[in-house]
N, C-alpha and C positions, 0 to 999 in steps of 0.2 A: 526858347525862352520859357521860363517857368511861369505857371499861372499866378504866382505870388508877386511877380515883378510887374509894375505898371509898364505898359507899352505905349509907344508914340505912334499914332496913326493919324495922318493928315493934320498934324499939329495939335491934336487933342490927346490928353492923358486919359487912358482907359483905366478903370478901377481894377484892382486885383480880383481874381476869381473868388467866388463864394460857393459854399456848399450848405445844403440844408442840414441843420442839426436838431432844432427843436420842432417837434411835430405840432400840428394845430391843437391837439388835445392838451399837451403840456402847456402851451402858451395860454389857452383859454383857462385852464386850471389856475395857472400862476396869477394872471391878472384878475380873475374872478376872486381868488383868495385875497389878493391885495385889497380890492374894493370892499369885499364883505367883512374882512377882519377889521379894516379901518372903521367901517360903519358900526360894526358890533362893539368895538372898543369905545367909540365915541357916544354910543347910545345906551351903554350898560345900565346906568342908574336912572336914566331919564325917560326912556321910551321902551318899556319892557317887551311888549308883544313883537314889534319889529326886530328887537334885539334877539329874541328867541327864534324867530323865523330865520334870521341871518345865521344864527348858531346851527340850526338844523341843516341849512344848505351847506354851511362849512363842513359839518360832519359828513355829509354826502360827498363833498369834494375830497376830503381826506380819504374816505373809503375808496373812491375812484382812484386816487393817486397811488394808494397802496397796491391795488390790483394792477394798475398800469406800470407800477414799478417792477412787476414780474412778467407781465404780458405785453408791455408796450414796445415801442420802437427802440432801437439800439441805445441811444443816449438817454432815454427815459428810464431804462432798467437800472435797478439798484446795483446789479452786478457790474455795471459800467462805471460806477462812481463810489463804491464803498471800498475804502483802502484801509490797510493796517494803520494803527496809531503811529508807528514809526514813520510811515510814508507821509502821513498828515503833518507830523512834527517837522520832518525834513522839508516839506513843501513850505510850511510857514516860516521856517528859518531862511529858506531861499527867498521868499517874498520880502522878508525884512531887509534883505540885501539887494532887492529888486533884480534878482537873478533866477526867479522861478521859471520853470518851463511852462509853455503855453499848452493847455489842454483843449481839444476841440469840444468835448462835452464838459461836464462839471470837473473842476480840479479837485484834489483831495480835500481842501478846506471847504469848498462849495458842496461837495458830497456830504461831508459831516454836517454842514449847515442844513441841508435838505432834511436829513434824519432828525436833527435837533428841532427844527421847526415843525415837522410832521408830528413828533412826539409831544411837543408843547401844545400844539393846537388840538391834538387828540385829547389831551388831559383837560384842556379848556372845554371842549365839546362834551366830554363825558361828565365832568363835574357840573357843567351848566345844565345838562339833562337831569342829573341827579337832583339838582335844586328844584326841579319842577315836580318831583315825585312826592308822594305822601311820606315815604320813609325818610327822605333827606331834606325836605323843605324846612328851612330855618336852622339847619344844623350848622353850627359855626365852622367846623373844620372843612366842610365841603365848600362853603362860601370863601373861606380863606385860601383853600387850594385853587379855586376858580380864579380869584384875583391874583394870586401869586403866579399862576401859570400865564395869565394874561400879561402881566408886567414882565415876566421872563421872556415871553414871545416878543414883546416890544423891544427888549434888549437884544434879542437874537436878530430881529429885523434890522436894528441899527448896525449891528456887526455885519450882517449880510450886505446892506447897502454900502458900508465902508469897504468891504471886500470887493464888491463889484466895481467900485470907483478905483481902488488900487489896481486891480487886475486890468481894468480898461486902460488906465494910464500906463501901466507896466508893459502891456502888449500892444498898445496903440490900436485898441479895438473897442468900439462902443457896444458893451455887453447889454445895455438896456435896449438898444435898437435890435440886437440879436434876439432878445426875448419877445420883441414885437414882430419882427419879420420871420424869425425862425432860421435865419441864415447868418453864418459867420465866415470870416476869411478862410479860404482853403488851407489845410495844414501845410506847414513848411517842413523842411528836413529835421528840425530840432523839436517839432511839436509832437505831442502825444495825441494821436487820433483815436 
């Protein structure tokens, strides 16, 4: 019997086998970024000093994630989830038909989202820091860039959450829980591990 099929033992249904996918550092990074970005977004105009502190911590998290994207565990590495544009487009087309293959790590759309969010949040962090310097304090285009990047990141987050919900439904897998526990259903014969 394959590990993916539930088995009957003494009248109980046993859950399918799971494997570790997301290491603790990826999960801590992810949920810390969620909390800090939400806090920073909500306090931007109202509570300046805590907003700045959150921004510096976020910048540190982004720097860590870039390093971990090269030196981290298998599914944390950029090389495991950066795909050609044609692969991303094909995956999105398959998703629209609810026929996309399941990926154990980030799927092609998820990988692109990781890069987009890292870039947007890096721009937010850099422009936010620039606004604290003498050279760029009060400079209009820097403030506009900071705000535009923040709202762009919110849009990307909305797309990310939507993609997680669609993929969770399509593959019968709770991806939010997977980012909490680090574990996903073991790969099946048609999955990309």
